[in-house]
Backbone bond lengths (Angstrom), bond angles and torsions (degrees), N, CA, C in turn:
res aa  C-N    CA-C-N  psi(-1)  N-CA   C-N-CA  omega(-1)  CA-C   N-CA-C  phi
1 M - - - 1.415 - - 1.505 109.21 -
2 T 1.306 115.24 143.79 1.448 121.56 177.34 1.525 109.79 -122.82
3 R 1.319 113.92 150.37 1.483 120.46 177.34 1.490 109.78 -152.08
4 L 1.314 117.14 137.95 1.441 122.86 176.01 1.521 108.11 -78.90
5 H 1.283 118.86 138.33 1.439 123.97 -179.12 1.546 107.33 -57.11
6 G 1.352 114.75 127.62 1.497 120.41 179.78 1.505 112.62 92.27
7 A 1.315 120.08 -10.89 1.454 122.28 178.88 1.510 110.32 -98.60
8 S 1.324 116.50 163.15 1.477 119.39 179.57 1.516 109.99 -110.34
9 D 1.298 119.62 -19.66 1.443 120.64 -177.93 1.522 110.26 -82.24
10 E 1.268 115.50 142.38 1.504 123.54 179.55 1.484 110.82 -114.79
11 K 1.323 115.90 151.07 1.439 121.77 178.22 1.538 107.59 -127.56
12 K 1.286 115.80 140.77 1.486 119.69 -178.59 1.524 107.38 -103.21
13 F 1.322 117.40 129.79 1.438 124.02 174.25 1.511 106.62 -118.04
14 L 1.294 119.12 126.73 1.455 123.73 179.83 1.527 109.49 -86.34
15 C 1.296 117.38 138.74 1.475 123.01 179.44 1.506 111.46 -137.85
16 R 1.312 117.10 111.97 1.441 123.11 178.67 1.551 110.51 -67.58
17 G 1.306 117.76 -20.83 1.457 121.32 -178.93 1.515 113.96 -68.58
18 L 1.324 117.34 -7.83 1.490 122.16 -179.57 1.519 112.04 -102.86
19 N 1.320 117.88 9.16 1.462 119.84 -173.78 1.535 114.70 -100.05
20 H 1.306 118.14 23.95 1.434 119.91 178.06 1.537 109.95 -82.73
21 P 1.343 119.17 137.16 1.444 121.22 -174.64 1.569 114.35 -70.76
22 R 1.351 118.74 -21.62 1.473 119.35 -174.02 1.520 113.05 -112.19
23 T 1.314 118.99 -8.03 1.477 120.08 -177.65 1.505 110.52 -145.30
24 L 1.287 117.81 155.26 1.426 123.18 -177.76 1.544 111.65 -69.05
25 A 1.333 115.14 -44.58 1.467 119.67 -177.14 1.508 109.26 -113.72
26 G 1.295 116.51 85.67 1.429 123.14 -177.56 1.514 114.09 -72.83
27 D 1.306 119.04 -33.45 1.463 123.55 -179.12 1.529 107.18 -133.25
28 W 1.292 118.09 94.51 1.472 121.96 -176.66 1.507 112.29 -66.36
29 R 1.343 119.33 -27.87 1.452 121.09 176.67 1.524 111.49 -63.77
30 E 1.301 116.08 -44.54 1.463 122.22 179.33 1.518 109.21 -67.55
31 L 1.280 116.78 -40.20 1.460 122.11 178.51 1.567 110.42 -61.98
32 E 1.311 115.35 -44.97 1.475 120.81 178.13 1.551 111.41 -60.79
33 K 1.312 114.94 -39.78 1.465 118.85 177.52 1.509 112.96 -61.30
34 V 1.291 116.55 -43.56 1.432 122.97 -177.61 1.550 111.23 -72.24
35 V 1.329 117.23 -40.88 1.450 118.96 177.00 1.503 111.11 -64.50
36 T 1.311 118.69 -39.30 1.471 123.54 174.11 1.523 109.58 -57.66
37 E 1.308 116.69 -45.18 1.463 122.02 179.59 1.538 110.24 -62.16
38 I 1.298 118.47 -39.81 1.441 123.21 179.67 1.565 109.19 -64.84
39 I 1.297 115.54 -47.97 1.479 119.46 -179.58 1.526 110.54 -60.16
40 L 1.319 117.26 -44.72 1.448 120.08 -179.28 1.522 111.03 -69.09
41 F 1.337 118.68 -31.94 1.445 121.13 178.74 1.522 112.87 -61.59
42 Y 1.342 114.37 -41.83 1.468 119.40 -177.83 1.487 115.68 -83.45
43 G 1.289 118.50 -12.29 1.477 119.61 178.98 1.515 111.27 -169.41
44 P 1.354 117.21 69.88 1.464 118.67 -170.30 1.497 116.20 -57.54
45 I 1.306 121.32 -35.03 1.446 119.98 -176.79 1.539 108.90 -100.58
46 I 1.317 118.14 -49.06 1.440 121.86 -173.73 1.523 110.53 -62.04
47 N 1.348 120.65 -31.23 1.444 122.95 -176.74 1.517 110.59 -77.70
48 R 1.297 119.76 -7.62 1.471 120.87 169.30 1.510 112.90 -85.12
49 L 1.307 115.58 -24.74 1.470 121.49 178.98 1.518 112.17 -95.16
50 I 1.303 117.96 -47.24 1.465 123.18 178.99 1.513 107.17 -117.77
51 K 1.317 116.63 104.45 1.404 118.30 -177.83 1.515 113.98 -67.43
52 P 1.338 118.26 138.98 1.440 122.63 -175.79 1.522 112.93 -80.93
53 T 1.291 116.78 162.63 1.452 123.57 167.95 1.519 106.13 -95.16
54 V 1.295 117.47 131.56 1.467 124.07 -175.22 1.517 108.58 -114.83
55 L 1.325 116.17 138.53 1.453 123.89 176.16 1.529 107.66 -112.47
56 F 1.296 118.27 117.57 1.437 123.78 170.46 1.522 108.57 -94.90
57 H 1.316 116.94 117.27 1.466 121.63 -176.78 1.523 107.74 -115.22
58 F 1.308 116.53 110.91 1.466 121.78 -177.68 1.523 107.17 -93.53
59 I 1.353 115.40 103.08 1.444 119.80 -176.12 1.542 110.93 -90.83
60 A 1.291 117.00 -41.91 1.474 119.77 -178.97 1.518 110.67 -63.95
61 K 1.312 114.77 134.23 1.504 119.01 -179.05 1.512 110.42 -82.42
62 Q 1.328 114.49 130.51 1.460 120.41 174.50 1.522 106.59 -104.84
63 E 1.311 116.10 139.89 1.451 120.00 176.22 1.508 109.16 -59.46
64 G 1.312 115.54 125.24 1.510 118.68 178.28 1.521 110.93 85.66
65 G 1.346 120.07 -1.62 1.453 122.26 179.84 1.493 112.27 77.66
66 Y 1.302 116.82 -168.89 1.475 122.15 -177.00 1.538 108.44 -101.97
67 S 1.305 115.13 139.63 1.452 118.91 178.31 1.492 112.02 -77.83
68 S 1.313 119.27 158.94 1.455 122.21 177.35 1.521 110.78 -62.93
69 S 1.345 116.03 -31.04 1.457 119.35 177.44 1.514 113.31 -66.76
70 E 1.389 115.82 -37.72 1.454 118.16 176.95 1.522 110.29 -67.25
71 L 1.305 117.72 -43.72 1.476 120.66 179.77 1.512 110.86 -63.19
72 R 1.342 116.16 -40.68 1.478 119.44 177.51 1.514 111.85 -63.85
73 T 1.317 117.28 -36.46 1.475 121.84 178.04 1.522 108.32 -59.52
74 F 1.306 116.88 -45.96 1.503 118.55 -179.96 1.538 110.92 -65.74
75 Q 1.336 117.99 -36.45 1.487 120.52 175.10 1.531 109.57 -58.77
76 E 1.294 116.32 -49.68 1.470 120.66 -177.39 1.515 111.87 -66.50
77 V 1.308 116.58 -41.73 1.475 121.93 178.08 1.531 110.01 -60.84
78 G 1.305 116.48 -44.49 1.488 121.85 179.71 1.536 111.54 -58.50
79 R 1.313 114.38 -50.35 1.498 118.19 -179.94 1.517 111.96 -65.32
80 A 1.330 117.97 -40.39 1.452 121.77 179.70 1.515 110.04 -66.83
81 S 1.332 117.47 -25.64 1.484 121.46 -178.23 1.523 111.85 -85.60
82 G 1.314 117.21 -9.27 1.468 119.25 175.25 1.513 114.37 118.22
83 A 1.320 119.40 9.69 1.453 121.92 175.98 1.534 110.48 -80.20
84 R 1.303 114.79 143.38 1.461 121.60 174.53 1.503 110.08 -72.98
85 F 1.325 115.96 -42.01 1.417 123.74 -177.00 1.508 110.93 -149.80
86 C 1.295 120.92 143.38 1.495 122.28 178.34 1.527 109.65 -117.52
87 L 1.306 114.77 127.87 1.479 121.97 174.03 1.511 107.39 -99.41
88 M 1.339 114.55 144.27 1.467 118.58 -179.12 1.510 106.44 -120.48
89 C 1.375 113.70 128.04 1.478 120.86 175.82 1.498 106.35 -123.08
90 E 1.336 114.90 111.05 1.454 119.50 -177.80 1.541 108.93 -74.79
91 N 1.317 114.26 -178.75 1.450 121.77 -172.32 1.538 114.21 -78.01
92 K 1.326 117.66 15.07 1.475 119.93 178.74 1.514 110.42 -74.75
93 Y 1.325 119.56 -14.53 1.457 124.01 -174.31 1.518 108.54 -122.49
94 G 1.305 116.99 144.58 1.443 121.62 174.72 1.556 110.55 -74.54
95 P 1.257 118.88 -172.73 1.484 120.71 178.01 1.509 109.75 -56.73
96 L 1.332 116.86 135.51 1.468 120.68 -178.63 1.518 111.17 -84.32
97 T 1.344 115.20 141.73 1.482 119.63 174.80 1.512 108.53 -77.89
98 N 1.342 116.74 168.99 1.438 120.56 174.92 1.539 112.38 -61.03
99 E 1.307 116.99 -34.75 1.478 121.15 177.01 1.493 110.71 -63.52
100 Q 1.314 117.04 -44.28 1.475 122.09 178.72 1.517 110.68 -64.01
101 L 1.317 114.85 -42.60 1.481 118.03 177.93 1.525 111.63 -64.63
102 S 1.323 117.30 -37.94 1.461 120.34 175.94 1.526 111.82 -58.66
103 D 1.332 115.98 -41.73 1.450 120.49 178.00 1.538 111.40 -62.78
104 V 1.356 114.53 -43.24 1.448 119.54 -178.63 1.533 109.86 -62.90
105 F 1.339 115.83 -49.31 1.457 119.78 -176.81 1.526 113.37 -71.50
106 K 1.313 117.15 -27.34 1.475 120.60 176.91 1.529 109.46 -61.37
107 H 1.281 116.40 -36.06 1.500 120.71 -179.46 1.544 111.11 -80.18
108 C 1.310 117.08 -8.98 1.480 119.51 -179.02 1.521 113.92 -100.86
109 D 1.308 118.72 1.24 1.469 120.03 -176.59 1.487 113.71 -58.40
110 G 1.322 120.29 -33.03 1.429 122.98 -179.20 1.514 116.02 -85.11
111 I 1.334 116.06 -1.16 1.461 120.52 -178.15 1.511 109.24 -81.56
């Protein structure tokens, strides 16, 4: 599910690159394509001029947690898809409220 910071409506984007049984990002090329689509959906023109900050929030629990390689893959995919900076929020937290997101992004203004 995707949501723009400050908005309440969510949009679902399907990604076959996340369907690998042993790793979170089984096909990084497919993942990059979908993340690019998401970035363009929320700001088709402005996001080409001013790159957005993207937050990847991993809510589903994986046995053993997420490896640093998986998290790094999402960092690289986010930047390759057009993000200025990628924040990673592991599955230790439930879905974030708009107030919580405001706090997160408030601290990212200088990044």
